C-alpha positions, -999 to 999 in steps of 0.1 A, spaced: -76 371 330 -81 354 296 -104 324 291 -88 291 302 -78 268 274 -96 235 269 -67 215 284 -68 236 316 -105 233 319 -102 195 315 -76 194 343 -99 214 365 -127 190 358 -105 160 367 -96 177 400 -132 186 406 -141 149 402 -113 139 426 -126 164 452 -160 146 453 -160 122 482 -166 85 478 -156 63 506 -156 76 542 -118 70 546 -98 101 542 -62 111 534 -65 149 538 -89 177 547 -101 177 511 -117 143 517 -135 160 546 -150 187 525 -125 212 540 -149 212 570 -129 189 592 -95 173 596 -84 139 585 -72 121 617 -59 85 613 -79 80 581 -112 93 596 -128 127 592 -130 147 625 -156 173 615 -160 208 628 -190 213 651 -211 228 624 -207 197 601 -213 160 605 -213 128 584 -185 105 572 -171 133 550 -183 164 569 -208 174 542 -240 175 564 -250 207 582 -253 199 620 -286 217 624 -302 221 659 -339 211 661 -363 241 662 -392 249 685 -425 244 666 -435 281 672 -401 293 660 -405 274 627 -440 287 621 -433 323 631 -400 326 613 -372 351 619 -389 377 597 -425 374 588 -437 409 580 -475 409 580 -486 393 547 -456 404 526 -434 377 511 -397 378 520 -370 358 503 -333 354 513 -317 373 541 -282 383 552 -275 393 589 -246 410 606 -242 423 641 -235 459 648 -218 472 680 -231 507 672 -265 498 685 -261 462 697 -286 450 671 -286 423 645 -292 438 611 -310 419 584 -311 428 547 -337 408 529 -356 407 496 -393 416 501 -421 418 476 -440 451 472 -478 453 472 -481 420 490 -471 402 459 -456 367 460 -426 351 444 -446 344 413 -439 380 402 -406 387 419 -396 405 387 -405 434 390 -418 435 426 -388 426 447 -371 453 468 -345 452 495 -357 457 531 -337 465 563 -349 449 596 -334 446 630 -335 424 661 -318 424 695 -313 386 691 -300 366 663 -331 344 660 -355 374 659 -382 383 654 -368 410 631 -388 443 628 -391 463 597 -369 494 596 -371 507 560 -371 498 524 -335 505 513 -338 499 476 -372 499 458 -382 479 428 -365 463 412 -338 450 436 -333 414 446 -308 388 459 -291 410 486 -257 397 497 -240 415 526 -202 415 532 -174 438 544 -146 454 524 -114 442 542 -95 473 530 -118 500 544 -142 482 568 -171 495 548 -202 474 544 -210 462 509 -245 452 498 -244 433 465 -277 427 447 -293 426 413 -315 452 398 -322 487 386 -352 510 381 -382 489 372 -417 499 385 -436 474 405 -470 461 394 -498 468 419 -518 440 404 -488 417 410 -484 408 373 -450 395 364 -428 400 333 -432 371 308 -401 351 301 -382 369 329 -356 342 330 -350 345 293 -341 382 292 -318 405 311 -344 431 322 -327 443 353 -312 411 366 -277 426 367 -253 426 396 -247 460 414 -233 470 447 -240 497 473 -217 507 502 -220 522 537 -196 530 566 -224 517 590 -251 491 590 -274 520 600 -266 537 567 -266 559 547 -261 536 516 -246 548 484 -264 548 451 -260 513 435 -231 510 411 -235 503 373 -237 466 364 -206 448 374 -204 413 359 -209 412 321 -237 390 308 -228 361 284 -234 361 247 -269 351 235 -257 315 230 -237 313 263 -246 292 293 -246 323 314 -265 348 293 -284 357 325 -262 365 354 -277 367 389 -275 355 425 -242 374 434 -220 360 462 -185 376 464 -154 366 484 -131 397 487 -95 387 494 -71 407 516 -54 422 485 -88 434 471 -91 406 445 -128 397 443 -141 363 434 -177 368 423 -197 336 423 -231 338 405 -259 318 390 -258 317 352 -286 305 329 -289 306 291 -312 330 273 -341 306 270 -345 272 288 -371 249 301 -363 237 336 -385 206 332 -362 194 304 -333 189 329 -339 155 345 -312 158 373 -291 187 363 -259 169 353 -240 162 321 -255 175 289 -285 187 308 -266 212 329 -284 244 321 -282 263 353 -252 264 377 -226 285 394 -201 306 375 -171 327 385 -160 362 376 -128 378 390 -118 414 395 -88 432 411 -114 452 431 -150 446 440 -160 474 417 -143 456 388 -135 453 360 -147 416 361 -135 389 337 -146 353 335 -117 328 337 -138 299 324 -163 295 297 -183 269 318 -197 267 353 -173 259 381 -196 231 393 -206 199 374 -240 198 390 -271 221 387 -273 246 415 -284 282 422 -284 307 451 -247 303 459 -235 315 493 -197 317 491 -173 320 520 -136 314 529 -121 300 561 -87 288 572 -89 256 552 -102 269 519 -133 280 500 -169 268 504 -202 272 486 -237 265 501 -264 264 474 -300 256 466 -299 224 446 -321 218 416 -327 181 424 -358 165 437 -365 170 466 -350 205 466 -320 200 489 -293 224 501 -260 214 485 -224 221 495 -192 224 475 -156 231 485 -123 242 469 -87 246 480 -82 277 458 -116 291 448 -111 279 412 -113 241 412 -144 228 430 -160 196 441 -191 186 420 -217 205 440 -239 173 443 -233 167 480 -264 173 502 -259 196 532 -295 194 543 -330 186 531 -360 209 527 -377 198 559 -370 209 595 -367 187 625 -385 201 656 -378 198 693 -409 177 698 -396 149 675 -417 158 645 -407 175 613 -423 203 593 -422 201 555 -418 232 534 -428 235 497 -395 253 492 -365 260 514 -340 281 494 -316 310 495 -292 295 521 -272 322 539 -249 316 569 -243 338 600 -208 337 614 -198 343 650 -178 376 649 -152 362 674 -146 327 661 -157 332 624 -176 299 627 -211 294 613 -238 295 639 -271 300 621 -286 292 587 -311 316 571 -335 305 544 -365 317 525 -393 291 530 -427 285 514 -453 268 535 -469 237 518 -503 253 519 -493 284 500 -482 290 464 -456 317 461 -459 331 496 -427 329 516 -411 342 548 -376 342 563 -365 315 587 -334 310 608 -321 277 623 -293 273 648 -262 253 638 -244 232 664 -214 250 678 
């Protein structure tokens, strides 16, 4: 698919602007973030969503012990971003999560991240370590299913890159490719075995492109095999402190799109710009009966979770709407604050295909770089 001409991109930007909600009155499901129906001018939200325009995740308060213990808190090792699917083979929930080798923290995720497999008999855990599936360097695991074969697909970034026992990182990691390249492994079972990861799938941008670095893969595989690969793009060198609010001329990190006839490629980029007009990362893409959705980690202050929606997977709302904040409401009426709450990933009920739980990587306020994996129930 060739790059879209400027006129087409301008039209998409106009549609994207129109998709962003303003007043609470609605005329169609688009005004309800495609997460509810417009009934007599008012949004009737799905159970998982609330607010005048159905843009707020309807999260269930957590027990204090559940928030502190997490779904996966493996000894003193840092974990960051988890996907979970249920397997009828062993009646277990299977988690695939990024975990740092050598008790390192997020401060040296390149090159110390690896992909871990953990299981639990219940969705909320605690999940127990099973094995290290892919050693350093592998990060950003995103689990999905091939609709054509039923095989499980584990997308991630990485390649062979030795860990550093002293937890030293790689300078300017965000400014170079290193091994932050999107690859995929497949398996007929969540129990494995998993194939050797593929060669890099999505081409990096040119040295002066907005998406020189391509990372954070999140695919939607359509029934005909066409794959929409959403990813985070960043330029070769940038200073995050220079972006005041991540909009307009300061948009230096956001979500891009690559498309292929098959999940193994070849991938082309239909646009030479991000699909969102707001600064976001960590996209989690999914499709339901109304359209397409993105849940993301926003780069605003505080670090909120953002949501975007699209009728076709191409033209999107701005990505500025806040789905949830960084803090967690507890059942005793208090809240717990986290230094970071990122990598949003949803679990869907296998029968209804409705979201029931939100997984995040969280950093306690009294730690710098240490993180664990938390799960919070969504109203159903």
